[in-house]
C-alpha positions, 0 to 999 in steps of 0.5 A, spaced: 757 376 247 759 378 254 766 382 254 769 378 259 769 372 255 771 375 249 777 379 252 779 374 257 777 367 257 777 366 250 785 368 249 786 364 256 783 358 253 787 359 246 793 359 249 793 353 254 789 349 248 795 351 244 800 348 249 796 342 250 796 341 242 804 342 242 805 337 247 801 332 244 804 333 237 811 332 240 809 325 244 806 323 237 812 324 234 817 321 239 813 315 240 814 314 232 821 315 233 822 311 239 825 305 237 831 309 234 832 314 240 835 313 247 831 314 253 835 320 255 834 323 248 827 323 249 827 326 256 831 332 253 826 332 246 820 333 251 823 339 254 822 343 247 814 343 247 815 346 254 820 352 252 816 353 245 809 354 250 813 358 255 816 363 249 809 363 245 804 363 250 806 365 257 808 362 263 802 359 265 801 355 259 809 353 259 808 350 266 802 346 264 806 344 258 811 341 263 806 337 267 803 334 261 810 332 258 812 329 265 805 325 265 806 323 257 814 321 258 812 317 264 805 314 261 808 312 254 816 311 255 817 309 262 816 301 263 811 299 265 808 302 259 801 306 259 801 306 266 803 312 271 806 307 276 814 307 276 818 300 278 825 302 278 828 307 283 832 310 277 826 311 273 823 315 279 829 319 280 829 321 272 822 323 272 823 327 278 829 331 275 825 331 269 819 335 272 824 339 276 827 341 270 821 342 266 818 347 271 824 351 272 826 352 265 818 354 264 819 359 269 826 362 267 823 363 260 817 366 262 820 371 267 825 372 261 819 373 256 815 377 261 822 382 263 822 383 255 815 385 255 816 390 260 822 393 257 818 393 251 812 396 254 817 401 258 820 403 251 813 404 248 811 409 254 818 413 254 817 414 246 810 416 247 812 421 253 818 424 249 813 425 243 808 428 247 813 433 251 817 435 245 810 437 241 808 441 247 814 444 249 815 449 243 807 451 243 805 458 246 798 458 246 793 454 250 789 452 243 795 449 240 796 445 247 789 442 247 789 440 240 796 436 241 794 433 247 787 431 244 790 428 238 796 424 241 791 421 246 787 419 241 792 416 237 796 413 243 790 409 246 786 408 240 780 412 243 774 413 238 773 420 240 777 425 245 774 432 248 779 436 252 775 442 255 780 448 258 777 453 263 779 460 263 776 463 269 770 466 271 766 470 266 770 467 260 768 461 255 771 455 256 776 452 250 773 446 247 777 441 242 775 435 239 779 429 236 777 428 231 773 434 229 766 433 228 760 430 232 761 427 239 759 419 239 753 417 242 753 415 250 756 417 256 764 418 255 768 411 258 773 415 261 773 422 264 779 425 268 780 432 270 786 436 268 789 438 275 795 441 277 798 442 284 795 449 284 788 449 280 784 445 276 785 447 269 779 443 265 778 436 264 779 431 258 773 426 256 774 420 252 770 415 248 772 408 247 769 401 245 774 397 250 773 402 256 778 398 260 785 400 260 791 396 262 795 398 268 801 400 263 796 404 259 792 407 265 799 410 268 801 413 261 794 416 260 795 419 267 802 422 265 799 425 259 794 428 263 799 431 268 803 434 262 798 437 258 795 440 265 802 443 266 803 445 259 796 449 260 798 452 266 805 454 264 802 458 258 797 461 263 803 463 268 807 466 262 801 470 259 800 473 267 808 474 267 808 478 260 802 482 262 805 484 269 812 485 266 808 490 261 805 493 266 811 494 270 815 497 264 809 501 262 809 504 269 817 505 269 816 508 262 811 513 265 814 515 271 821 516 267 817 520 262 814 524 267 820 525 271 824 527 265 819 531 261 815 535 267 821 540 268 823 540 260 816 542 259 815 547 265 821 551 264 819 554 257 812 555 258 814 559 264 819 563 260 814 564 255 808 566 260 813 571 263 815 574 257 808 575 254 805 577 261 811 583 261 809 585 254 801 585 255 802 589 262 805 595 258 811 595 263 816 594 257 816 600 252 815 597 245 821 601 242 826 599 247 831 593 246 827 589 252 821 588 248 826 585 242 829 580 248 822 578 250 820 576 243 827 572 242 826 569 249 819 567 246 821 564 240 827 560 243 823 557 248 817 555 243 823 552 239 825 548 245 818 546 246 817 544 239 823 540 239 821 537 246 814 535 243 817 532 237 822 528 240 816 525 244 812 524 238 818 521 234 820 516 240 812 514 240 813 512 232 819 508 233 816 504 239 810 503 235 814 501 228 811 506 224 817 510 223 818 509 215 824 513 212 822 516 205 829 515 202 831 519 197 839 521 194 841 526 199 848 529 200 850 528 207 854 535 208 848 539 205 844 536 211 849 537 216 850 544 214 842 545 214 842 543 221 848 547 223 845 554 220 839 553 224 843 551 230 848 557 229 845 561 236 846 554 240 853 553 237 856 560 238 860 558 244 863 552 241 868 552 235 865 548 230 870 544 225 867 540 219 871 535 215 867 532 209 871 530 203 868 533 196 868 526 193 863 523 198 857 519 195 850 521 195 846 517 201 839 514 200 836 518 206 830 521 209 832 528 209 828 530 215 830 524 219 837 525 218 837 532 220 834 530 226 840 525 228 845 531 227 840 536 231 840 531 237 848 529 236 850 537 236 845 538 242 848 533 246 855 535 244 853 543 246 850 540 253 856 536 255 862 540 252 864 546 256 864 552 253 869 554 248 871 547 246 871 544 239 865 540 236 868 536 230 864 533 224 867 529 219 865 523 214 869 518 210 867 513 205 868 506 207 866 501 202 859 500 201 858 505 207 858 512 209 861 513 216 860 520 220 863 522 226 861 527 231 866 529 236 866 533 242 870 535 248 865 533 254 868 528 259 869 521 258 863 516 259 865 509 263 865 503 258 859 500 262 855 506 260 857 506 252 852 502 250 846 504 255 846 511 253 842 510 247 836 507 251 830 511 253 831 516 259 838 513 260 842 519 262 849 519 266 855 525 266 852 531 269 845 529 269 844 532 275 845 539 272 844 538 265 837 539 262 834 534 258 829 528 257 834 522 255 830 521 249 835 524 244 840 519 243 835 513 243 831 517 237 838 517 233 839 510 234 831 508 232 832 513 226 839 510 224 837 503 224 831 504 220 836 506 215 839 500 215 845 503 219 849 503 226 850 508 231 855 507 237 859 511 241 866 511 244 872 515 248 878 518 244 884 521 247 881 528 248 874 527 245 868 523 246 865 521 239 859 519 236 859 514 230 854 512 225 854 509 218 849 509 213 849 504 207 850 508 200 846 503 196 838 503 195 835 496 193 842 494 191 843 500 186 847 506 186 844 513 184 844 515 177 849 521 176 847 525 170 852 524 164 857 530 163 856 532 156 864 532 154 864 525 155 859 524 149 
């Protein structure tokens, strides 16, 4: 059977036949009741099939019903009966008014019905677009976007099969997604449209459907679907390009900052070590003099400085890669701090050091080496920026489930807007033009403290610049098991 007959002609004949039948049934019923009805009431009742036909089957069947009721009213109920002739002027006016009312009413009802249909159609389109846009908005990869577009298109338009093809550029394989997954239907696709944006063609969408013809509303919605899908694919591609550019820019910035910060710090100890070793090898320095001892001390100190610098760089790389995993055990904070102070006694010679750790300070679950690195970096910072002869104070306190440690020095105050940024990589402020350093020490402290579940910050106090950091006193929700006192047994 031809598709035109099945989809167009038969439904049209059905609607008009139903309207004709409705008029015939009404005429038959009114003819039976004619002796008990006034002619005016019969005219009003003849408007019912017009209204019913328009509401149920559309404007054209309603107009046909209006014309048929006019003829039936004239033929069966206006004298002379069973003829279309009209002898009285009053009857002619009644028939004319009836015809006008029937046609106008059918048009008004038809327009209202069409308006309702259009409103429902627009609501359906808006709902479908909202669901598609909501589904696409949260997706972050092209494969998910393509899968969502294919599944929504398949469901919305009752397609038999949908294939979406996305091209990634030259030299890259295309992304193919089928809905439903499986073998393609036989034959050529009924609909083939490009996924195209204002910038470029992102791919294409192929659709198989037994009823290939789409209504005007479906065609409009399908075009909107394709546009939204293409824009979503383009958005993801642009976001990836932007992220790639941002990573490259950040990498270039970090590389430049690292070279600027580290080049001088590496060359200075290497130059000192080279000069000291050259002096010793040349024989210009007598092995029995104090100068030889001074050169050896210089080599040792500069080697330690070089080792400290390389250690900071390695620690920073571990923090950024997420490989920093503290090996926690129960340690006393005062022992860690005193061990660091003993190693740094030469650097601390020009400062007055005060330590205020209470005797009842609890053990803290820490990585001994890492927390020692924190104390080393904070004390080194205090030595660099605090003038010679000033105080450096270490103090700690037990506050609820935390141990709060402070490292105070008498360096110049830092502007409030810089207090949070001083823990960023390569960020240096006060007297950075004449004080050596890489700008990594405080950022390493931040990474270590946060890896321990603590917090670090800085603030200005009257006469002091203070570093604060906290460490939790419990490990996996438990406190340390202290040995029992024999006297308690």
